[in-house]
C-alpha positions in Angstrom: -65.8 13.8 -40.6 -62.8 14.8 -38.2 -62.3 13.6 -35.2 -60.4 15.9 -32.6 -59.5 15.5 -28.9 -60.5 18.9 -26.7 -59.5 20.6 -23.2 -62.8 22.1 -21.1 -62.1 24.1 -18.7 -64.2 22.9 -15.7 -65.9 25.5 -15.0 -67.2 25.7 -18.6 -68.1 22.2 -19.5 -72.0 22.8 -18.6 -72.0 25.8 -21.2 -70.0 23.3 -23.2 -72.5 20.7 -23.0 -75.3 23.0 -23.5 -73.8 24.0 -26.9 -73.6 20.4 -28.1 -76.7 19.5 -27.2 -77.7 22.3 -29.5 -76.1 21.0 -32.3 -76.4 17.3 -31.4 -77.7 16.6 -35.2 -73.9 17.8 -36.2 -71.6 16.4 -33.3 -71.1 13.2 -31.5 -69.0 13.2 -28.3 -67.7 10.0 -27.6 -65.5 9.2 -24.3 -61.7 8.4 -24.8 -61.6 4.2 -22.9 -58.0 4.6 -22.7 -58.1 7.8 -21.6 -61.1 6.5 -19.3 -58.8 4.2 -17.8 -55.1 6.1 -18.0 -54.9 9.8 -18.2 -51.3 9.6 -19.7 -52.0 7.0 -22.3 -51.3 8.5 -25.2 -47.8 10.0 -23.5 -47.1 6.5 -22.5 -47.7 5.3 -25.8 -45.3 7.6 -28.1 -42.9 6.9 -25.0 -43.1 3.2 -25.6 -42.8 3.4 -29.6 -39.9 5.7 -29.2 -38.3 3.4 -26.8 -39.2 0.5 -29.8 -37.8 2.2 -32.1 -34.4 3.3 -30.3 -34.2 -0.5 -30.0 -34.7 -1.6 -33.3 -32.1 0.7 -35.0 -29.8 0.0 -31.7 -29.7 3.0 -30.1 -30.7 1.9 -27.3 -29.8 -2.0 -26.3 -32.9 -3.9 -24.4 -30.8 -6.6 -21.7 -32.0 -9.8 -21.7 -33.4 -10.6 -17.9 -29.9 -12.6 -16.8 -27.9 -9.5 -18.5 -30.0 -7.5 -16.3 -29.9 -9.4 -12.7 -25.7 -9.6 -13.6 -26.2 -5.0 -14.6 -27.7 -4.7 -11.4 -25.8 -6.6 -9.0 -22.8 -4.6 -10.2 -24.7 -1.9 -9.7 -25.9 -2.4 -5.8 -21.9 -3.6 -5.1 -20.7 -0.7 -6.8 -23.2 1.3 -5.0 -22.5 -0.2 -1.3 -18.9 0.0 -1.5 -18.9 3.8 -2.0 -21.1 4.5 0.9 
């Protein structure tokens, strides 16, 4: 058995569901709970995995809360000075 994701044009959903119902012994449809909760779940997951990989291999630095607050103070101070 193979699992795949499909996209169906809105105006074709009824025809597709009729096809599936006529072949129900060979096709099972299961909604993806992740996509129901967040339509961009898999894109966000991929991006997060990339961030984790980048932080682990040293390509990206992860700041502590204290470092972040310092950086933001400096950023806003510079921003206000340039207004």
